[in-house]
Biotite code that builds the C-alpha atoms (Angstrom):
import biotite.structure as struc

atoms = struc.array([
    struc.Atom([-27.405, 26.068, -22.458], chain_id="A", res_id=1, res_name="MET", atom_name="CA", element="C"),
    struc.Atom([-30.793, 25.182, -20.818], chain_id="A", res_id=2, res_name="ILE", atom_name="CA", element="C"),
    struc.Atom([-32.021, 22.866, -17.635], chain_id="A", res_id=3, res_name="GLU", atom_name="CA", element="C"),
    struc.Atom([-35.000, 21.889, -15.603], chain_id="A", res_id=4, res_name="ILE", atom_name="CA", element="C"),
    struc.Atom([-33.627, 19.476, -13.083], chain_id="A", res_id=5, res_name="THR", atom_name="CA", element="C"),
    struc.Atom([-35.229, 18.356, -9.477], chain_id="A", res_id=6, res_name="ASP", atom_name="CA", element="C"),
    struc.Atom([-31.308, 18.524, -8.236], chain_id="A", res_id=7, res_name="GLN", atom_name="CA", element="C"),
    struc.Atom([-30.028, 21.553, -6.435], chain_id="A", res_id=8, res_name="PRO", atom_name="CA", element="C"),
    struc.Atom([-28.379, 24.079, -8.761], chain_id="A", res_id=9, res_name="LEU", atom_name="CA", element="C"),
    struc.Atom([-24.930, 25.286, -8.503], chain_id="A", res_id=10, res_name="ASP", atom_name="CA", element="C"),
    struc.Atom([-24.181, 28.922, -9.299], chain_id="A", res_id=11, res_name="PRO", atom_name="CA", element="C"),
    struc.Atom([-20.522, 28.833, -10.186], chain_id="A", res_id=12, res_name="ALA", atom_name="CA", element="C"),
    struc.Atom([-21.216, 25.917, -12.650], chain_id="A", res_id=13, res_name="ARG", atom_name="CA", element="C"),
    struc.Atom([-23.953, 28.014, -15.007], chain_id="A", res_id=14, res_name="VAL", atom_name="CA", element="C"),
    struc.Atom([-22.292, 31.039, -14.801], chain_id="A", res_id=15, res_name="THR", atom_name="CA", element="C"),
    struc.Atom([-19.024, 29.426, -16.209], chain_id="A", res_id=16, res_name="ASN", atom_name="CA", element="C"),
    struc.Atom([-20.970, 28.254, -19.133], chain_id="A", res_id=17, res_name="LEU", atom_name="CA", element="C"),
    struc.Atom([-21.576, 31.505, -20.881], chain_id="A", res_id=18, res_name="VAL", atom_name="CA", element="C"),
    struc.Atom([-17.775, 32.871, -19.902], chain_id="A", res_id=19, res_name="ARG", atom_name="CA", element="C"),
    struc.Atom([-15.761, 33.442, -23.531], chain_id="A", res_id=20, res_name="ARG", atom_name="CA", element="C"),
    struc.Atom([-12.532, 36.039, -24.185], chain_id="A", res_id=21, res_name="ASP", atom_name="CA", element="C"),
    struc.Atom([-14.808, 38.288, -26.128], chain_id="A", res_id=22, res_name="GLY", atom_name="CA", element="C"),
    struc.Atom([-17.296, 39.337, -23.267], chain_id="A", res_id=23, res_name="ASN", atom_name="CA", element="C"),
    struc.Atom([-16.108, 41.561, -20.660], chain_id="A", res_id=24, res_name="GLY", atom_name="CA", element="C"),
    struc.Atom([-19.345, 40.861, -18.589], chain_id="A", res_id=25, res_name="ALA", atom_name="CA", element="C"),
    struc.Atom([-21.041, 38.663, -16.915], chain_id="A", res_id=26, res_name="VAL", atom_name="CA", element="C"),
    struc.Atom([-24.000, 39.496, -15.076], chain_id="A", res_id=27, res_name="VAL", atom_name="CA", element="C"),
    struc.Atom([-25.699, 35.791, -13.052], chain_id="A", res_id=28, res_name="THR", atom_name="CA", element="C"),
    struc.Atom([-29.333, 36.493, -11.390], chain_id="A", res_id=29, res_name="PHE", atom_name="CA", element="C"),
    struc.Atom([-30.329, 33.840, -8.721], chain_id="A", res_id=30, res_name="LEU", atom_name="CA", element="C"),
    struc.Atom([-33.663, 32.982, -8.039], chain_id="A", res_id=31, res_name="GLY", atom_name="CA", element="C"),
    struc.Atom([-34.013, 32.351, -3.642], chain_id="A", res_id=32, res_name="THR", atom_name="CA", element="C"),
    struc.Atom([-36.392, 30.802, -1.906], chain_id="A", res_id=33, res_name="THR", atom_name="CA", element="C"),
    struc.Atom([-37.454, 33.678, 0.868], chain_id="A", res_id=34, res_name="ARG", atom_name="CA", element="C"),
    struc.Atom([-38.490, 32.918, 4.140], chain_id="A", res_id=35, res_name="ASP", atom_name="CA", element="C"),
    struc.Atom([-41.941, 35.337, 3.993], chain_id="A", res_id=36, res_name="HIS", atom_name="CA", element="C"),
    struc.Atom([-44.943, 36.396, 1.694], chain_id="A", res_id=37, res_name="PHE", atom_name="CA", element="C"),
    struc.Atom([-47.273, 39.492, 2.547], chain_id="A", res_id=38, res_name="GLU", atom_name="CA", element="C"),
    struc.Atom([-46.859, 38.408, 6.344], chain_id="A", res_id=39, res_name="GLY", atom_name="CA", element="C"),
    struc.Atom([-47.207, 35.085, 6.177], chain_id="A", res_id=40, res_name="LYS", atom_name="CA", element="C"),
    struc.Atom([-43.657, 32.319, 6.742], chain_id="A", res_id=41, res_name="ARG", atom_name="CA", element="C"),
    struc.Atom([-43.006, 30.433, 4.020], chain_id="A", res_id=42, res_name="VAL", atom_name="CA", element="C"),
    struc.Atom([-41.728, 27.146, 4.792], chain_id="A", res_id=43, res_name="LEU", atom_name="CA", element="C"),
    struc.Atom([-40.840, 25.860, 1.200], chain_id="A", res_id=44, res_name="ARG", atom_name="CA", element="C"),
    struc.Atom([-41.793, 26.412, -2.540], chain_id="A", res_id=45, res_name="LEU", atom_name="CA", element="C"),
    struc.Atom([-42.534, 23.701, -5.015], chain_id="A", res_id=46, res_name="GLU", atom_name="CA", element="C"),
    struc.Atom([-42.295, 23.979, -8.469], chain_id="A", res_id=47, res_name="TYR", atom_name="CA", element="C"),
    struc.Atom([-43.656, 22.034, -11.281], chain_id="A", res_id=48, res_name="GLU", atom_name="CA", element="C"),
    struc.Atom([-43.195, 21.942, -14.985], chain_id="A", res_id=49, res_name="ALA", atom_name="CA", element="C"),
    struc.Atom([-44.624, 21.217, -18.523], chain_id="A", res_id=50, res_name="TYR", atom_name="CA", element="C"),
    struc.Atom([-40.884, 19.812, -18.954], chain_id="A", res_id=51, res_name="TYR", atom_name="CA", element="C"),
    struc.Atom([-41.177, 19.723, -23.140], chain_id="A", res_id=52, res_name="ASP", atom_name="CA", element="C"),
    struc.Atom([-43.016, 22.950, -23.324], chain_id="A", res_id=53, res_name="MET", atom_name="CA", element="C"),
    struc.Atom([-40.911, 24.828, -20.662], chain_id="A", res_id=54, res_name="ALA", atom_name="CA", element="C"),
    struc.Atom([-37.722, 23.559, -22.850], chain_id="A", res_id=55, res_name="LEU", atom_name="CA", element="C"),
    struc.Atom([-39.153, 24.708, -25.870], chain_id="A", res_id=56, res_name="LYS", atom_name="CA", element="C"),
    struc.Atom([-40.468, 28.248, -24.514], chain_id="A", res_id=57, res_name="LYS", atom_name="CA", element="C"),
    struc.Atom([-36.398, 28.413, -22.487], chain_id="A", res_id=58, res_name="LEU", atom_name="CA", element="C"),
    struc.Atom([-35.065, 28.110, -25.739], chain_id="A", res_id=59, res_name="GLU", atom_name="CA", element="C"),
    struc.Atom([-37.391, 30.925, -27.328], chain_id="A", res_id=60, res_name="GLU", atom_name="CA", element="C"),
    struc.Atom([-36.092, 33.006, -24.385], chain_id="A", res_id=61, res_name="ILE", atom_name="CA", element="C"),
    struc.Atom([-32.759, 32.352, -25.539], chain_id="A", res_id=62, res_name="CYS", atom_name="CA", element="C"),
    struc.Atom([-33.094, 33.341, -29.543], chain_id="A", res_id=63, res_name="ARG", atom_name="CA", element="C"),
    struc.Atom([-35.186, 36.262, -28.144], chain_id="A", res_id=64, res_name="GLU", atom_name="CA", element="C"),
    struc.Atom([-31.938, 37.746, -26.514], chain_id="A", res_id=65, res_name="MET", atom_name="CA", element="C"),
    struc.Atom([-30.262, 37.521, -29.051], chain_id="A", res_id=66, res_name="GLN", atom_name="CA", element="C"),
    struc.Atom([-32.704, 39.060, -31.826], chain_id="A", res_id=67, res_name="GLN", atom_name="CA", element="C"),
    struc.Atom([-33.202, 42.009, -29.133], chain_id="A", res_id=68, res_name="GLU", atom_name="CA", element="C"),
    struc.Atom([-29.434, 42.199, -27.496], chain_id="A", res_id=69, res_name="PHE", atom_name="CA", element="C"),
    struc.Atom([-27.406, 40.617, -29.527], chain_id="A", res_id=70, res_name="GLY", atom_name="CA", element="C"),
    struc.Atom([-26.671, 38.576, -26.925], chain_id="A", res_id=71, res_name="VAL", atom_name="CA", element="C"),
    struc.Atom([-25.687, 35.098, -27.767], chain_id="A", res_id=72, res_name="GLU", atom_name="CA", element="C"),
    struc.Atom([-24.018, 33.563, -24.207], chain_id="A", res_id=73, res_name="ASP", atom_name="CA", element="C"),
    struc.Atom([-27.682, 32.678, -21.947], chain_id="A", res_id=74, res_name="VAL", atom_name="CA", element="C"),
    struc.Atom([-27.572, 30.225, -19.236], chain_id="A", res_id=75, res_name="ALA", atom_name="CA", element="C"),
    struc.Atom([-31.013, 29.443, -17.899], chain_id="A", res_id=76, res_name="ILE", atom_name="CA", element="C"),
    struc.Atom([-31.275, 26.719, -15.115], chain_id="A", res_id=77, res_name="SER", atom_name="CA", element="C"),
    struc.Atom([-34.461, 26.416, -13.064], chain_id="A", res_id=78, res_name="HIS", atom_name="CA", element="C"),
    struc.Atom([-35.194, 23.917, -10.472], chain_id="A", res_id=79, res_name="ARG", atom_name="CA", element="C"),
    struc.Atom([-38.607, 21.680, -10.011], chain_id="A", res_id=80, res_name="THR", atom_name="CA", element="C"),
    struc.Atom([-39.407, 19.703, -6.770], chain_id="A", res_id=81, res_name="GLY", atom_name="CA", element="C"),
    struc.Atom([-39.097, 20.871, -2.823], chain_id="A", res_id=82, res_name="LEU", atom_name="CA", element="C"),
    struc.Atom([-37.351, 24.088, -2.629], chain_id="A", res_id=83, res_name="VAL", atom_name="CA", element="C"),
    struc.Atom([-36.069, 24.681, 0.884], chain_id="A", res_id=84, res_name="ASP", atom_name="CA", element="C"),
    struc.Atom([-35.549, 28.644, 2.677], chain_id="A", res_id=85, res_name="ILE", atom_name="CA", element="C"),
    struc.Atom([-32.495, 29.926, 1.354], chain_id="A", res_id=86, res_name="GLY", atom_name="CA", element="C"),
    struc.Atom([-31.907, 27.671, -1.670], chain_id="A", res_id=87, res_name="GLN", atom_name="CA", element="C"),
    struc.Atom([-31.574, 28.710, -5.205], chain_id="A", res_id=88, res_name="ILE", atom_name="CA", element="C"),
    struc.Atom([-34.594, 27.898, -7.738], chain_id="A", res_id=89, res_name="SER", atom_name="CA", element="C"),
    struc.Atom([-33.918, 29.628, -10.946], chain_id="A", res_id=90, res_name="LEU", atom_name="CA", element="C"),
    struc.Atom([-30.129, 30.675, -12.200], chain_id="A", res_id=91, res_name="ILE", atom_name="CA", element="C"),
    struc.Atom([-30.029, 33.060, -14.951], chain_id="A", res_id=92, res_name="VAL", atom_name="CA", element="C"),
    struc.Atom([-26.603, 33.489, -16.388], chain_id="A", res_id=93, res_name="ALA", atom_name="CA", element="C"),
    struc.Atom([-25.685, 36.368, -19.200], chain_id="A", res_id=94, res_name="VAL", atom_name="CA", element="C"),
    struc.Atom([-22.255, 37.255, -20.971], chain_id="A", res_id=95, res_name="ALA", atom_name="CA", element="C"),
    struc.Atom([-22.399, 40.148, -23.691], chain_id="A", res_id=96, res_name="ALA", atom_name="CA", element="C"),
    struc.Atom([-19.022, 42.299, -24.602], chain_id="A", res_id=97, res_name="PRO", atom_name="CA", element="C"),
    struc.Atom([-20.468, 45.230, -22.525], chain_id="A", res_id=98, res_name="HIS", atom_name="CA", element="C"),
    struc.Atom([-22.360, 45.586, -19.627], chain_id="A", res_id=99, res_name="ARG", atom_name="CA", element="C"),
    struc.Atom([-25.427, 47.476, -20.328], chain_id="A", res_id=100, res_name="LYS", atom_name="CA", element="C"),
    struc.Atom([-26.432, 44.867, -22.816], chain_id="A", res_id=101, res_name="GLU", atom_name="CA", element="C"),
    struc.Atom([-25.795, 42.201, -20.426], chain_id="A", res_id=102, res_name="ALA", atom_name="CA", element="C"),
    struc.Atom([-28.048, 43.652, -17.280], chain_id="A", res_id=103, res_name="PHE", atom_name="CA", element="C"),
    struc.Atom([-30.749, 44.187, -19.693], chain_id="A", res_id=104, res_name="TYR", atom_name="CA", element="C"),
    struc.Atom([-30.211, 41.069, -21.150], chain_id="A", res_id=105, res_name="ALA", atom_name="CA", element="C"),
    struc.Atom([-30.588, 39.198, -17.641], chain_id="A", res_id=106, res_name="CYS", atom_name="CA", element="C"),
    struc.Atom([-33.072, 41.045, -16.446], chain_id="A", res_id=107, res_name="HIS", atom_name="CA", element="C"),
    struc.Atom([-35.520, 40.507, -19.517], chain_id="A", res_id=108, res_name="LYS", atom_name="CA", element="C"),
    struc.Atom([-35.171, 36.665, -19.317], chain_id="A", res_id=109, res_name="VAL", atom_name="CA", element="C"),
    struc.Atom([-35.753, 36.580, -15.336], chain_id="A", res_id=110, res_name="VAL", atom_name="CA", element="C"),
    struc.Atom([-39.417, 38.534, -16.562], chain_id="A", res_id=111, res_name="ASP", atom_name="CA", element="C"),
    struc.Atom([-39.847, 36.591, -19.879], chain_id="A", res_id=112, res_name="ARG", atom_name="CA", element="C"),
    struc.Atom([-39.147, 33.216, -17.623], chain_id="A", res_id=113, res_name="VAL", atom_name="CA", element="C"),
    struc.Atom([-42.106, 34.352, -15.503], chain_id="A", res_id=114, res_name="LYS", atom_name="CA", element="C"),
    struc.Atom([-44.244, 35.409, -18.573], chain_id="A", res_id=115, res_name="GLU", atom_name="CA", element="C"),
    struc.Atom([-44.325, 32.281, -20.716], chain_id="A", res_id=116, res_name="ILE", atom_name="CA", element="C"),
    struc.Atom([-42.405, 29.489, -19.288], chain_id="A", res_id=117, res_name="VAL", atom_name="CA", element="C"),
    struc.Atom([-44.595, 27.001, -17.920], chain_id="A", res_id=118, res_name="PRO", atom_name="CA", element="C"),
    struc.Atom([-43.262, 26.239, -14.161], chain_id="A", res_id=119, res_name="ILE", atom_name="CA", element="C"),
    struc.Atom([-45.436, 27.015, -11.790], chain_id="A", res_id=120, res_name="TRP", atom_name="CA", element="C"),
    struc.Atom([-44.753, 27.684, -7.785], chain_id="A", res_id=121, res_name="LYS", atom_name="CA", element="C"),
    struc.Atom([-46.398, 26.607, -4.954], chain_id="A", res_id=122, res_name="LYS", atom_name="CA", element="C"),
    struc.Atom([-45.742, 28.561, -1.446], chain_id="A", res_id=123, res_name="GLU", atom_name="CA", element="C"),
    struc.Atom([-46.269, 26.568, 1.444], chain_id="A", res_id=124, res_name="VAL", atom_name="CA", element="C"),
    struc.Atom([-47.046, 28.245, 4.571], chain_id="A", res_id=125, res_name="TYR", atom_name="CA", element="C"),
    struc.Atom([-47.515, 27.078, 8.163], chain_id="A", res_id=126, res_name="GLU", atom_name="CA", element="C"),
    struc.Atom([-51.368, 27.255, 7.726], chain_id="A", res_id=127, res_name="ASP", atom_name="CA", element="C"),
    struc.Atom([-51.780, 26.381, 4.107], chain_id="A", res_id=128, res_name="GLY", atom_name="CA", element="C"),
    struc.Atom([-50.257, 26.831, 0.512], chain_id="A", res_id=129, res_name="SER", atom_name="CA", element="C"),
    struc.Atom([-51.230, 28.762, -2.617], chain_id="A", res_id=130, res_name="ARG", atom_name="CA", element="C"),
    struc.Atom([-50.196, 28.585, -6.154], chain_id="A", res_id=131, res_name="TRP", atom_name="CA", element="C"),
    struc.Atom([-48.700, 32.128, -7.413], chain_id="A", res_id=132, res_name="VAL", atom_name="CA", element="C"),
    struc.Atom([-48.827, 33.692, -10.736], chain_id="A", res_id=133, res_name="ALA", atom_name="CA", element="C"),
    struc.Atom([-49.844, 31.015, -12.359], chain_id="A", res_id=134, res_name="CYS", atom_name="CA", element="C"),
    struc.Atom([-53.069, 32.668, -13.683], chain_id="A", res_id=135, res_name="GLU", atom_name="CA", element="C"),
    struc.Atom([-51.892, 34.034, -16.976], chain_id="A", res_id=136, res_name="ASP", atom_name="CA", element="C"),
    struc.Atom([-50.552, 30.274, -17.966], chain_id="A", res_id=137, res_name="HIS", atom_name="CA", element="C"),
    struc.Atom([-52.336, 28.400, -20.739], chain_id="A", res_id=138, res_name="GLU", atom_name="CA", element="C"),
    struc.Atom([-51.517, 25.194, -18.784], chain_id="A", res_id=139, res_name="PHE", atom_name="CA", element="C"),
    struc.Atom([-52.718, 24.531, -15.306], chain_id="A", res_id=140, res_name="SER", atom_name="CA", element="C"),
    struc.Atom([-49.927, 22.690, -12.363], chain_id="A", res_id=141, res_name="PRO", atom_name="CA", element="C"),
    struc.Atom([-50.610, 19.515, -11.158], chain_id="A", res_id=142, res_name="SER", atom_name="CA", element="C"),
    struc.Atom([-52.820, 18.919, -15.063], chain_id="A", res_id=143, res_name="GLN", atom_name="CA", element="C"),
    struc.Atom([-51.502, 15.667, -16.850], chain_id="A", res_id=144, res_name="GLY", atom_name="CA", element="C"),
    struc.Atom([-48.227, 17.769, -18.681], chain_id="A", res_id=145, res_name="ALA", atom_name="CA", element="C"),
    struc.Atom([-47.485, 19.726, -15.627], chain_id="A", res_id=146, res_name="ALA", atom_name="CA", element="C"),
    struc.Atom([-46.666, 15.650, -13.888], chain_id="A", res_id=147, res_name="ALA", atom_name="CA", element="C"),
    struc.Atom([-44.206, 14.707, -16.606], chain_id="A", res_id=148, res_name="GLU", atom_name="CA", element="C"),
    struc.Atom([-41.514, 12.846, -14.680], chain_id="A", res_id=149, res_name="THR", atom_name="CA", element="C"),
    struc.Atom([-37.852, 15.298, -15.139], chain_id="A", res_id=150, res_name="PRO", atom_name="CA", element="C"),
    struc.Atom([-35.360, 13.952, -16.950], chain_id="A", res_id=151, res_name="GLY", atom_name="CA", element="C"),
    struc.Atom([-33.596, 17.101, -18.539], chain_id="A", res_id=152, res_name="HIS", atom_name="CA", element="C"),
])
C-alpha cells in the first residue's frame, strides 16, 4: 500500500496493512516534524509532490524491497501540505518473517524515499524559510508538475 495525502496520517492503520500471520516482525517508522533545525526554531513544514511520479517511485521502492530483502509487506504513506510540529509526515511499515529483514528493509525504504521520490520539504522558521534536500531531484518544488492537486 502506498499513498500520498494532505490528510493527517494514522500509524495504526498503516501498520495494520502489513500484518500477516506469516510475519513475525513488524517495523514502523514515523517521520515527525521537529521544532528546530541547525539552531533555528521551526514553525512548520510544507510538503509539495509531483504526485504521479512520486507514486511510481514509491511503487519502485516496494519492488526493490521485495528483490533485495524478500519483503512483500510494505506500506508507505506520505503527507503533503502543511505539517505542524509533532505531526507525522511519513509512515513506513514493513513486515517480514524475521526482524532483521524488517529492520533493514524499513531503514532502506526511508533512505530511498528521501533519495528518489519527488516530494519536497520546506522548513518554515520565525525569520524565513528554505527548501530542504531538493538538490538531488530532477524536478523542483513549485514547478508545474509539483503543484498538481492531491487525489491519492
